[in-house]
NUSEDO-132471 format. One line per field, with one value per residue (C-alpha): x, y, z; residue in three letters; residue number from 1. Coordinates in nm, 2 decimals, decimal comma. Last residue first. Layout:
<atoms>
east c(X	...)
north c(Y	...)
up c(Z	...)
type c(ALA	...)
seq c(NUM	...)
</atoms>
This chain:
<atoms>
east c(-2,93	-3,17	-3,40	-3,12	-3,08	-3,44	-3,43	-3,09	-3,24	-3,52	-3,28	-3,04	-3,32	-3,44	-3,09	-3,02	-3,32	-3,24	-2,89	-2,54	-2,19	-2,28	-2,40	-2,07	-1,89	-2,06	-2,08	-2,22	-2,27	-1,93	-1,81	-1,84	-1,62	-1,36	-1,38	-1,32	-1,03	-0,86	-0,92	-0,76	-0,47	-0,42	-0,45	-0,21	0,07	0,35	0,54	0,56	0,52	0,58	0,49	0,61	0,48	0,73	0,46	0,17	0,35	0,15	0,07	0,07	0,24	0,08	0,18	0,04	0,37	0,43	0,38	0,03	-0,07	-0,30	-0,51	-0,59	-0,69	-0,91	-1,08	-1,12	-1,29	-1,51	-1,63	-1,69	-1,90	-2,09	-2,20	-2,50	-2,42	-2,32	-2,09	-1,93	-1,87	-1,71	-1,47	-1,40	-1,30	-1,05	-0,89	-0,87	-0,69	-0,44	-0,33	-0,20	0,16	0,29	0,38	0,36	0,61	0,49	0,27	-0,06	-0,17	-0,42	-0,34	-0,03	-0,11	-0,43	-0,61	-0,59	-0,50	-0,72	-0,63	-0,76	-0,45	-0,49	-0,79	-0,82	-0,99	-1,25	-1,31	-1,33	-1,58	-1,79	-1,79	-1,90	-2,18	-2,31	-2,29	-2,47	-2,74	-2,81	-2,77	-2,49	-2,73	-2,62	-2,44	-2,45	-2,07	-2,03	-2,22	-1,97	-1,66	-1,59	-1,55	-1,21	-1,09	-1,07	-1,23	-1,12	-1,34	-1,30	-1,54	-1,57	-1,32	-1,24	-1,56	-1,90	-2,00	-2,25	-1,95	-2,15	-2,36	-2,05	-2,13	-1,94	-2,12	-2,48	-2,48	-2,21	-2,40	-2,73	-2,57	-2,39	-2,71	-2,90	-2,64	-2,65	-3,03	-3,01	-2,75	-2,98	-3,27	-3,05	-2,93	-2,79	-2,87	-2,81	-3,10	-2,89	-3,05	-3,14	-2,82	-2,60	-2,77	-2,74	-2,37	-2,33	-2,50	-2,32	-1,97	-2,08	-2,18	-1,83	-1,71	-1,90	-1,74	-1,39	-1,48	-1,57	-1,25	-1,29	-0,92	-0,62	-0,26	-0,03	0,11	-0,17	-0,26	-0,45	-0,76	-0,79	-0,57	-0,86	-1,12	-1,37	-1,74	-1,70	-1,52	-1,75	-2,00	-1,71	-1,59	-1,92	-1,91	-1,58	-1,71	-2,02	-1,81	-1,58	-1,89	-2,02	-1,70	-1,86	-2,23	-2,31	-2,08	-1,79	-1,72	-2,09	-2,06	-2,32	-2,12	-1,80	-1,97	-2,07	-1,72	-1,57	-1,81	-1,72	-1,35	-1,39	-1,62	-1,38	-1,09	-1,25	-1,19	-0,82	-0,63	-0,25	-0,04	0,05	0,12	0,48	0,56	0,85	1,15	1,22	1,45	1,47	1,51	1,44	1,78	1,65	1,54	1,70	2,06	2,08	2,34	2,09	1,84	1,54	1,33	0,96	0,83	0,59	0,49	0,16	0,25	-0,05	0,15	0,20	0,25	-0,04	-0,23	-0,50	-0,47	-0,73	-0,61	-0,95	-1,11	-0,92	-0,80	-0,85	-0,76	-0,50	-0,69	-1,01	-0,84	-0,63	-0,94	-1,10	-0,80	-0,79	-1,16	-1,10	-0,81	-1,03	-1,31	-1,11	-1,38	-1,34	-1,61	-1,49	-1,13	-1,21	-1,49	-1,26	-0,97	-1,19	-1,35	-1,03	-0,80	-0,84	-0,73	-0,38	-0,12	0,25	0,53	0,42	0,72	0,68	0,86	0,70	1,03	1,09	1,33	1,06	0,72	0,53	0,87	0,97	1,03	0,95	0,87	0,65	0,33	0,02	0,09	-0,19	-0,22	-0,33	-0,12	0,12	0,06	0,18	-0,02	0,17	0,21	-0,17	-0,22	0,00	-0,17	-0,51	-0,38	-0,27	-0,61	-0,78	-0,55	-0,64	-1,01	-1,07	-1,27	-1,50	-1,46	-1,35	-1,41	-1,05	-1,00	-0,75	-0,53	-0,43	-0,37	-0,16	0,04	0,13	0,19	0,44	0,62	0,62	0,76	1,02	1,16	1,33	1,58	1,72	1,81	1,90	2,18	2,09	2,03	2,28	2,17	2,06	2,28	2,30	1,92	1,84	1,82	1,87	2,01	1,99	2,17	2,13	2,28	2,08	2,19	1,96	2,11	2,44	2,53	2,84	2,98	3,12	3,11	3,12	3,08	3,15	3,36	3,62	3,63	3,54	3,50	3,23	3,22	2,87	2,64	2,57	2,47	2,45	2,39	2,27	2,30	2,16	2,18	2,52	2,66	2,70	2,76	2,82	2,92	2,86	3,15	3,05	3,31	3,16	3,34	3,34	3,20	3,18	2,89	2,91	2,65	2,49	2,25	1,93	2,09	2,25	2,46	2,49	2,65	2,61	2,74	2,65	2,77	2,65	2,79	2,56	2,58	2,35	1,98	1,76	2,01	1,83	1,96	1,79	1,76	1,60	1,55	1,48	1,31	1,35	1,08	0,98	0,64	0,63	0,94	1,07	1,11	1,34	1,40	1,67	1,62	1,91	1,99	2,27	2,57	2,43	2,27	1,94	1,85	1,52	1,37	1,12	0,94	0,75	0,46	0,21	-0,11	0,09	0,46	0,54	0,70	1,03	1,22	1,59	1,79	2,16	2,35	2,54	2,69	2,78	2,43	2,26	2,25	2,25	2,22	2,19	2,33	2,39	2,71	2,49	2,34	2,09	1,71	1,67	2,03	1,88	1,95	1,99	1,68	1,58	1,26	0,92	0,83	0,97	1,29	1,45	1,39	1,48	1,52	1,75	1,74	1,91	1,82	1,83	1,45	1,47	1,37	1,19	1,18	0,91	0,85	0,61	0,38	0,68	0,77	0,86	0,77	0,89	1,07	1,10	0,79	0,98	1,24	1,57	1,80	2,15)
north c(0,45	0,72	0,47	0,36	0,71	0,72	0,36	0,43	0,74	0,53	0,24	0,48	0,63	0,28	0,16	0,48	0,42	0,05	0,11	0,12	0,15	-0,10	-0,35	-0,36	-0,36	-0,69	-0,69	-1,04	-1,33	-1,39	-1,35	-0,97	-0,99	-1,18	-0,92	-0,65	-0,82	-0,89	-0,53	-0,40	-0,64	-0,52	-0,15	-0,20	-0,32	-0,53	-0,45	-0,19	-0,32	-0,67	-1,03	-1,29	-1,53	-1,38	-1,35	-1,30	-1,01	-0,95	-0,61	-0,41	-0,67	-0,94	-1,11	-1,45	-1,58	-1,83	-1,55	-1,43	-1,54	-1,81	-1,54	-1,42	-1,76	-1,82	-1,49	-1,56	-1,90	-1,76	-1,48	-1,70	-1,94	-1,64	-1,49	-1,31	-0,98	-0,83	-1,13	-1,09	-0,72	-0,80	-1,05	-0,80	-0,55	-0,82	-0,82	-0,44	-0,47	-0,70	-0,48	-0,71	-0,60	-0,30	-0,20	0,11	0,40	0,68	0,99	0,81	0,76	0,48	0,23	0,04	0,11	-0,09	-0,01	-0,11	-0,47	-0,76	-1,13	-1,45	-1,52	-1,17	-0,96	-0,60	-0,64	-0,91	-0,93	-0,55	-0,55	-0,81	-0,61	-0,30	-0,49	-0,62	-0,26	-0,13	-0,40	-0,29	-0,61	-0,45	-0,17	0,18	0,45	0,25	0,28	-0,10	-0,08	0,17	0,00	-0,21	0,11	0,15	-0,13	0,11	0,08	0,22	0,38	0,73	1,02	1,10	0,90	0,53	0,39	0,27	-0,03	-0,14	-0,11	0,06	0,24	0,40	0,54	0,82	1,10	1,01	0,80	1,02	1,34	1,21	1,09	1,43	1,62	1,40	1,46	1,83	1,84	1,64	1,87	2,17	1,99	1,90	2,25	2,16	2,08	1,74	1,51	1,19	0,99	1,28	1,49	1,18	1,04	1,38	1,40	1,04	1,11	1,44	1,29	0,97	1,18	1,32	0,96	0,88	1,18	1,06	0,72	0,86	1,05	1,38	1,42	1,59	1,57	1,29	1,21	0,98	0,96	0,63	0,76	1,05	1,33	1,58	1,73	1,98	1,92	1,83	2,16	2,42	2,18	1,97	2,28	2,32	1,95	2,01	2,30	2,11	1,81	2,03	2,16	1,80	1,66	1,57	1,63	1,26	1,21	0,97	0,61	0,52	0,29	0,48	0,80	0,64	0,52	0,88	1,02	0,75	0,83	1,19	1,12	0,88	1,12	1,40	1,16	1,09	1,44	1,40	1,72	1,65	1,81	1,48	1,32	1,44	1,16	1,17	0,94	0,80	0,54	0,60	0,34	-0,04	-0,20	-0,52	-0,30	0,03	0,14	0,36	0,64	0,84	0,90	1,09	1,36	1,40	1,67	1,54	1,87	1,81	1,65	1,48	1,28	0,99	1,22	1,32	1,20	1,31	1,67	1,92	2,28	2,40	2,24	2,51	2,36	2,01	1,73	1,57	1,62	1,48	1,18	1,11	1,11	0,86	0,64	0,65	0,56	0,26	0,15	0,16	-0,01	-0,32	-0,59	-0,74	-0,53	-0,21	-0,25	-0,34	-0,08	0,20	0,10	0,06	0,39	0,59	0,42	0,71	0,95	0,81	0,78	0,79	0,54	0,46	0,61	0,53	0,33	0,31	0,38	0,03	-0,26	-0,48	-0,32	-0,21	-0,15	-0,14	0,23	0,30	0,06	-0,01	0,03	0,25	0,39	0,39	0,70	0,65	0,93	0,78	0,42	0,47	0,18	-0,04	-0,32	-0,30	-0,35	-0,66	-0,80	-0,74	-0,92	-1,21	-1,22	-1,23	-1,51	-1,71	-1,64	-1,74	-2,06	-1,89	-1,65	-1,29	-1,13	-1,02	-0,91	-1,19	-1,05	-0,76	-0,97	-1,21	-0,92	-0,75	-1,08	-1,19	-0,86	-0,87	-1,23	-1,15	-0,86	-1,08	-1,21	-0,86	-0,80	-0,43	-0,18	0,18	0,41	0,69	1,03	1,25	1,42	1,13	1,08	0,72	0,38	0,04	-0,28	-0,59	-0,92	-1,24	-1,58	-1,87	-2,22	-2,52	-2,72	-2,58	-2,24	-2,15	-1,80	-1,59	-1,22	-0,91	-0,54	-0,38	-0,08	-0,31	-0,54	-0,45	-0,74	-0,90	-1,13	-1,27	-1,17	-0,86	-0,50	-0,25	0,12	0,32	0,69	0,94	1,32	1,33	0,98	0,77	0,40	0,30	-0,06	-0,21	-0,33	-0,16	0,12	0,19	0,07	0,32	0,33	0,64	0,59	0,54	0,76	0,66	0,37	0,57	0,84	0,60	0,30	0,03	-0,29	-0,58	-0,92	-1,21	-1,56	-1,89	-2,23	-2,51	-2,75	-3,04	-2,95	-2,65	-2,37	-2,03	-1,73	-1,41	-1,09	-0,78	-0,46	-0,18	0,16	0,39	0,47	0,10	-0,06	-0,23	-0,45	-0,53	-0,89	-1,15	-1,50	-1,70	-2,07	-2,32	-2,66	-2,90	-3,07	-3,17	-2,83	-2,67	-2,30	-2,20	-1,85	-1,74	-1,41	-1,25	-1,05	-1,24	-1,45	-1,78	-1,73	-1,62	-1,88	-1,98	-2,27	-2,28	-2,59	-2,51	-2,56	-2,24	-2,36	-2,04	-2,04	-1,70	-1,36	-1,07	-0,70	-0,47	-0,14	0,03	-0,17	-0,49	-0,38	-0,13	-0,09	-0,37	-0,29	0,01	-0,06	0,27	0,41	0,78	0,83	0,77	0,46	0,62	0,59	0,47	0,32	-0,05	-0,25	-0,54	-0,73	-1,05	-1,39	-1,56	-1,57	-1,19	-0,96	-0,63	-0,38	-0,16	0,17	0,31	0,01	-0,19	-0,38	-0,71	-0,79	-1,09	-1,10	-1,39	-1,26	-0,96	-1,18	-1,13	-0,82	-0,86)
up c(-3,37	-3,26	-3,11	-2,88	-2,74	-2,63	-2,49	-2,32	-2,15	-1,99	-1,91	-1,74	-1,53	-1,43	-1,36	-1,16	-0,93	-0,89	-0,77	-0,90	-0,74	-0,46	-0,72	-0,91	-0,57	-0,46	-0,08	-0,03	-0,26	-0,40	-0,76	-0,72	-0,40	-0,60	-0,87	-0,61	-0,46	-0,80	-0,91	-0,60	-0,65	-1,01	-0,92	-0,63	-0,85	-0,70	-0,90	-1,18	-1,53	-1,67	-1,56	-1,79	-2,06	-2,31	-2,58	-2,33	-2,15	-1,84	-1,69	-1,37	-1,15	-0,95	-0,62	-0,49	-0,36	-0,65	-0,89	-0,99	-1,34	-1,21	-1,04	-1,40	-1,54	-1,24	-1,30	-1,67	-1,61	-1,33	-1,55	-1,85	-1,64	-1,49	-1,83	-1,68	-1,83	-1,49	-1,43	-1,77	-1,70	-1,37	-1,53	-1,81	-1,54	-1,41	-1,76	-1,74	-1,41	-1,56	-1,85	-2,13	-2,21	-2,41	-2,76	-2,97	-2,95	-2,73	-2,78	-2,72	-3,08	-3,10	-3,38	-3,27	-2,91	-2,93	-2,61	-2,25	-2,33	-2,23	-2,16	-2,32	-2,52	-2,68	-2,63	-2,75	-3,10	-3,09	-2,71	-2,70	-2,98	-2,81	-2,49	-2,68	-2,85	-2,52	-2,39	-2,70	-2,67	-2,30	-2,09	-1,88	-1,78	-1,87	-1,67	-1,35	-1,30	-1,34	-1,67	-1,81	-1,67	-1,97	-2,16	-1,98	-2,21	-2,51	-2,85	-3,18	-3,45	-3,31	-3,36	-2,99	-2,80	-2,72	-2,88	-2,77	-2,98	-3,24	-3,48	-3,75	-3,48	-3,32	-2,98	-2,81	-2,99	-2,94	-2,62	-2,47	-2,55	-2,40	-2,08	-2,04	-2,10	-1,85	-1,58	-1,65	-1,62	-1,30	-1,15	-1,22	-1,05	-0,75	-0,67	-0,33	0,03	0,19	0,28	0,31	0,03	-0,20	-0,17	-0,17	-0,48	-0,66	-0,58	-0,70	-1,03	-1,09	-1,05	-1,23	-1,54	-1,53	-1,51	-1,83	-2,00	-1,90	-2,03	-2,37	-2,42	-2,59	-2,66	-2,50	-2,62	-2,72	-2,38	-2,28	-1,91	-1,94	-1,77	-2,01	-2,13	-2,14	-2,38	-2,24	-2,19	-1,82	-1,75	-1,59	-1,44	-1,31	-1,12	-0,95	-0,86	-0,69	-0,48	-0,37	-0,28	-0,07	0,12	0,15	0,30	0,63	0,62	0,66	0,96	0,87	0,76	0,77	0,47	0,27	0,34	0,23	-0,09	-0,16	-0,09	-0,32	-0,60	-0,56	-0,60	-0,89	-1,07	-1,04	-1,13	-1,47	-1,59	-1,64	-1,68	-1,65	-1,38	-1,21	-1,54	-1,52	-1,27	-1,04	-1,08	-1,43	-1,57	-1,94	-2,05	-2,06	-2,08	-1,90	-1,61	-1,68	-1,75	-1,44	-1,47	-1,68	-1,41	-1,57	-1,41	-1,35	-1,11	-0,85	-0,70	-0,52	-0,19	-0,02	0,24	0,00	-0,29	-0,50	-0,81	-1,06	-0,94	-0,81	-0,88	-1,02	-0,71	-0,50	-0,18	-0,03	-0,28	-0,05	0,28	0,15	-0,01	0,30	0,51	0,28	0,30	0,68	0,69	0,46	0,67	0,98	0,80	0,71	0,70	0,35	0,18	0,35	0,22	-0,13	-0,15	-0,04	-0,26	-0,57	-0,49	-0,47	-0,72	-0,97	-0,70	-0,75	-0,47	-0,55	-0,59	-0,94	-1,13	-1,50	-1,77	-2,11	-2,29	-2,44	-2,38	-2,22	-2,26	-1,95	-1,81	-1,44	-1,41	-1,05	-0,77	-0,46	-0,66	-0,67	-0,33	-0,07	0,15	0,51	0,64	0,90	0,77	0,41	0,26	0,03	0,29	0,35	-0,02	-0,01	0,29	0,11	-0,20	0,02	0,18	-0,16	-0,28	0,03	0,03	-0,33	-0,26	0,00	0,28	0,32	0,66	0,72	1,08	1,16	0,88	1,11	1,42	1,21	1,06	1,39	1,58	1,31	1,34	1,72	1,71	1,45	1,65	1,90	1,65	1,59	1,95	1,96	1,92	1,97	1,67	1,62	1,72	1,43	1,17	0,93	0,90	1,02	0,85	1,03	0,87	1,09	1,04	1,25	1,26	1,40	1,49	1,54	1,25	1,14	1,01	0,81	0,73	0,45	0,49	0,27	0,28	-0,06	-0,16	-0,32	-0,01	0,34	0,59	0,80	1,10	1,15	1,43	1,23	1,30	1,01	1,06	0,75	0,73	0,48	0,47	0,28	0,24	0,55	0,63	0,99	1,07	1,41	1,62	1,95	1,89	1,55	1,23	0,94	0,59	0,38	0,13	-0,25	-0,41	-0,75	-0,69	-0,65	-0,43	-0,18	-0,29	-0,03	-0,15	0,11	0,02	0,26	0,17	0,29	0,39	0,51	0,79	0,86	0,90	0,94	1,03	1,06	0,88	1,00	0,80	0,95	0,75	0,98	0,94	1,23	1,49	1,48	1,47	1,13	1,17	0,82	0,72	0,57	0,70	0,53	0,59	0,61	0,47	0,48	0,32	-0,02	-0,05	0,06	0,06	0,20	0,15	0,42	0,38	0,66	0,52	0,73	0,71	0,66	0,66	0,31	0,09	-0,07	-0,23	-0,34	-0,42	-0,41	-0,73	-0,70	-0,36	-0,17	-0,03	-0,03	0,13	-0,11	-0,04	-0,33	-0,46	-0,80	-0,84	-0,85	-1,18	-1,30	-1,25	-1,00	-0,88	-0,70	-0,33	-0,15	-0,32	-0,29	-0,10	-0,25	-0,05	0,26	0,48	0,27	-0,07	-0,13	-0,45	-0,52	-0,20	-0,30	-0,16	-0,50	-0,52	-0,52	-0,24	-0,32	-0,04	0,11	0,28	0,54	0,61	0,73	0,41	0,24	-0,12	-0,32	-0,65	-0,90	-1,09	-1,21	-1,38	-1,20	-1,22	-1,35)
type c(HIS	THR	ALA	GLY	ALA	LYS	THR	ALA	THR	LYS	LYS	SER	ALA	ALA	LYS	ASN	GLU	SER	ASN	THR	ARG	GLN	GLU	VAL	PRO	ARG	GLY	ASN	ARG	GLY	LEU	ASN	CYS	ALA	SER	ASN	VAL	LEU	ALA	LEU	HIS	SER	PHE	ALA	GLN	PRO	PHE	ASN	GLY	CYS	LEU	ARG	LYS	ALA	ASP	THR	ASP	TYR	GLU	GLU	SER	LEU	LEU	GLY	LEU	ASP	ASN	ALA	LEU	GLY	ILE	LEU	ARG	GLU	PHE	LEU	ALA	ILE	ALA	ASP	LYS	GLU	ARG	GLY	MET	MET	LEU	TYR	ALA	ASP	VAL	LEU	TRP	PHE	SER	CYS	ALA	LEU	PHE	MET	GLY	GLU	GLY	PRO	PRO	LEU	GLY	ASP	ASN	ALA	LYS	SER	THR	ASP	TYR	ARG	GLN	VAL	LEU	GLY	ASP	LYS	MET	LEU	THR	LYS	GLU	ILE	GLN	GLU	VAL	THR	GLY	VAL	ILE	ARG	PRO	ASP	THR	ALA	PRO	LEU	PHE	GLY	MET	ALA	PRO	ILE	LEU	LEU	LEU	SER	ALA	ASP	VAL	GLU	THR	SER	GLY	TYR	SER	ARG	VAL	PHE	SER	ASN	LEU	ASP	ALA	ASN	TYR	GLY	GLU	GLU	CYS	VAL	GLN	LYS	HIS	ILE	ALA	GLU	ARG	THR	LYS	ARG	TRP	ARG	GLU	ILE	PRO	GLY	ASP	LEU	LYS	PHE	ARG	GLU	ALA	SER	ARG	ILE	THR	ARG	ASP	PHE	ALA	VAL	TRP	ALA	MET	VAL	LYS	SER	TYR	VAL	PHE	GLN	GLU	PRO	GLY	SER	ARG	VAL	GLU	TRP	ILE	GLY	GLU	ASP	PRO	LYS	HIS	TRP	VAL	ASP	GLU	VAL	GLN	GLU	ILE	ILE	ALA	LEU	GLN	LEU	ASP	TRP	GLY	SER	GLN	LEU	PRO	ALA	LEU	GLY	GLY	LYS	ARG	ALA	GLN	HIS	VAL	ALA	ASP	LEU	MET	GLU	GLY	TYR	VAL	ASP	LEU	GLN	VAL	GLN	ASP	HIS	ALA	ALA	ASN	GLY	ILE	ARG	VAL	PRO	THR	SER	ASN	GLU	TYR	GLY	LYS	LEU	TRP	PRO	LEU	GLU	VAL	GLU	TYR	LEU	ARG	ARG	GLU	GLY	ALA	ILE	GLY	TYR	MET	ILE	GLN	MET	GLN	LYS	PRO	SER	GLY	ALA	VAL	ALA	ARG	LEU	LEU	TRP	GLU	ARG	TRP	SER	ARG	ALA	GLU	ASP	TYR	TYR	GLY	THR	ASN	MET	LEU	ALA	LEU	LEU	THR	LEU	THR	ALA	ASP	ARG	VAL	TRP	CYS	TYR	ARG	TYR	ASP	TRP	ASN	ARG	PRO	GLY	GLY	PHE	HIS	GLU	PRO	LEU	SER	THR	THR	ALA	ALA	ALA	VAL	VAL	GLY	GLY	THR	PRO	GLU	TYR	THR	MET	ALA	LYS	LEU	THR	ILE	LEU	SER	ARG	LYS	VAL	ILE	ASP	ALA	TYR	PRO	GLY	LYS	THR	THR	CYS	LYS	SER	THR	TRP	ASN	LYS	TRP	PHE	ALA	GLU	THR	GLY	HIS	ILE	LEU	SER	GLU	ALA	ASP	PHE	GLU	VAL	PRO	GLU	PRO	THR	TRP	SER	GLU	THR	TYR	THR	LEU	ALA	PHE	SER	GLU	THR	GLN	GLY	GLN	LYS	VAL	LYS	PHE	THR	GLY	LYS	THR	LYS	PHE	ASN	GLU	GLY	ARG	LEU	GLU	VAL	SER	SER	GLN	LEU	VAL	ILE	ARG	SER	PRO	GLY	ALA	ILE	MET	ARG	LEU	ARG	GLY	ASP	PRO	MET	THR	THR	VAL	TRP	PRO	VAL	SER	GLU	GLY	TYR	GLY	PHE	ARG	VAL	ILE	LEU	GLU	SER	ASP	LEU	GLU	ILE	THR	GLY	LYS	GLU	GLY	VAL	VAL	LEU	ARG	ILE	VAL	ASN	PRO	HIS	LYS	GLU	CYS	PRO	TYR	MET	PHE	ASP	ILE	LEU	THR	ALA	ALA	GLY	THR	LYS	THR	GLU	PHE	ARG	THR	GLU	LEU	ILE	LEU	THR	ASP	PRO	ARG	TYR	ARG	ARG	THR	VAL	LYS	ALA	ASN	PRO	ASP	THR	ALA	ALA	ILE	GLN	TRP	ARG	GLY	ASN	ASN	GLU	ASP	GLY	LEU	LEU	SER	ALA	PHE	CYS	ALA	GLU	SER	ASP	PHE	ARG	PRO	LEU	CYS	LEU	TRP	ASP	ILE	SER	GLY	ASN	ARG	GLY	VAL	LEU	ALA	ALA	THR	GLU	CYS	ASP	GLY	ILE	LEU	ALA	TYR	ASP	GLU	ILE	PRO	LEU	ALA	MET)
seq c(614	613	612	611	610	609	608	607	606	605	604	603	602	601	600	599	598	597	596	595	594	593	592	591	590	589	588	587	586	585	584	583	582	581	580	579	578	577	576	575	574	573	572	571	570	569	568	567	566	565	564	563	562	561	560	559	558	557	556	555	554	553	552	551	550	549	548	547	546	545	544	543	542	541	540	539	538	537	536	535	534	533	532	531	530	529	528	527	526	525	524	523	522	521	520	519	518	517	516	515	514	513	512	511	510	509	508	507	506	505	504	503	502	501	500	499	498	497	496	495	494	493	492	491	490	489	488	487	486	485	484	483	482	481	480	479	478	477	476	475	474	473	472	471	470	469	468	467	466	465	464	463	462	461	460	459	458	457	456	455	454	453	452	451	450	449	448	447	446	445	444	443	442	441	440	439	438	437	436	435	434	433	432	431	430	429	428	427	426	425	424	423	422	421	420	419	418	417	416	415	414	413	412	411	410	409	408	407	406	405	404	403	402	401	400	399	398	397	396	395	394	393	392	391	390	389	388	387	386	385	384	383	382	381	380	379	378	377	376	375	374	373	372	371	370	369	368	367	366	365	364	363	362	361	360	359	358	357	356	355	354	353	352	351	350	349	348	347	346	345	344	343	342	341	340	339	338	337	336	335	334	333	332	331	330	329	328	327	326	325	324	323	322	321	320	319	318	317	316	315	314	313	312	311	310	309	308	307	306	305	304	303	302	301	300	299	298	297	296	295	294	293	292	291	290	289	288	287	286	285	284	283	282	281	280	279	278	277	276	275	274	273	272	271	270	269	268	267	266	265	264	263	262	261	260	259	258	257	256	255	254	253	252	251	250	249	248	247	246	245	244	243	242	241	240	239	238	237	236	235	234	233	232	231	230	229	228	227	226	225	224	223	222	221	220	219	218	217	216	215	214	213	212	211	210	209	208	207	206	205	204	203	202	201	200	199	198	197	196	195	194	193	192	191	190	189	188	187	186	185	184	183	182	181	180	179	178	177	176	175	174	173	172	171	170	169	168	167	166	165	164	163	162	161	160	159	158	157	156	155	154	153	152	151	150	149	148	147	146	145	144	143	142	141	140	139	138	137	136	135	134	133	132	131	130	129	128	127	126	125	124	123	122	121	120	119	118	117	116	115	114	113	112	111	110	109	108	107	106	105	104	103	102	101	100	99	98	97	96	95	94	93	92	91	90	89	88	87	86	85	84	83	82	81	80	79	78	77	76	75	74	73	72	71	70	69	68	67	66	65	64	63	62	61	60	59	58	57	56	55	54	53	52	51	50	49	48	47	46	45	44	43	42	41	40	39	38	37	36	35	34	33	32	31	30	29	28	27	26	25	24	23	22	21	20	19	18	17	16	15	14	13	12	11	10	9	8	7	6	5	4	3	2	1)
</atoms>
């Protein structure tokens, strides 16, 4: 049975990642990429769907864990009456073939441990053919996939499992290494597994040494940045939304999605989080990934892509997996990839603008593509869409989508003016003004003194918290103040924010989900912009207190069960954390970088006109 989500840790090599439980079990691993088929899938089923556990044989062993400082090297310590040992788990990030290395180091006395390896390729379905190689290593093959296991411990086959019981004493180390290759390629050579820990530690410490974050939240920010780096597919620069698929947003329900892809929606948050903390190389790689991924006809621009820019992410269900805590269906692929979501146009063009401001590329770079995209936005901004939350109930005139269409024009105008780039600026200004006017008239409910989820609706949506952060209206505008008050009144529970009320707003699914952590960080930012600094700090500290003992956050939090829920770790949550921490600081505030005095003046002028109407 899978553990609570917060009991998992992440290890990875910047091409794929594994989840390691507090009990020493690797319950999720896709090889060789984040979006490949899993060979350990017990997270979404049971042990017969694949896992690799190394743990003390004594069920009463005391277990503690930590990451080595400034690294992604996990240490799990088992202590019994007879002794103690530390299990060190990591993936070496510089190898041609992905490796999972597990070292067991004796700390005191003597302790007995078990290793049980159950490989099941094809998301926990395919049992491999296991043979012993001449050098004593084990070879496990099913179709295109091959795993080679080397071990300093004697192992045995038992009921389609590979098992071994061993003892370690103080000063002794036993090593295990699992290597993946395609089954038709030459077999990987044997290597010294212990020696790889030094290179892995040097890799991560060198990377974290570039972090410029200071202040009281530096440690949690650095851990979030390490997590984001681990979820970056190094060959392309794409950042996956999460390392997992189908961890439920509501336990026992169907809100289970595959997040092992890259969302355009994360573009600007990712860019600013990286640039503001000193990681310009990663920000540049992300920008280049964005431009490559969306290249082509703007009419075919998608909301998400595969980690190399793949476009076909067809959604299928895996009936042989019972789901995390019986939350079905288990899905791979994501049908939302072909939805129309207008907000991604604004997100994309904002990211391109911020990249220019940050000097990530020549000023002209990407301008032709931007012109083509803004021309597409001119044609479609007035149409309904599925919105930021990817509803499966049909398109609506979502307010946030219209605001982001405004952002698309606003950032294009800003780039043209600031960097002397050619374009029909006057025409763009007229469209920008028309969108602003329409949103203020049709997206605002005077009776509620609040913007609403969609035109004609009486419900609010947490995405409305981003209106001031986008520069659409000042945070002190009475309608923004009223919107925040309405969100506090109707969408908050135990001090956290849900995306929208699933019991009232039809999204094509049964009601019920956790509090969305990124939305709660958006409220932190809104509080800051409104001058409510004490409220912002209190909420921020409440949110970082929800991270597990290793500093990791999932997508949502279940306030009733007091548990993390949703895919894990979640990039959107960690990006929001980093950006809110930067906003709480004194330098590189994202909410100021996405607005400027010219836009504030223009917005205030339009707001005054619109406010008189209401």
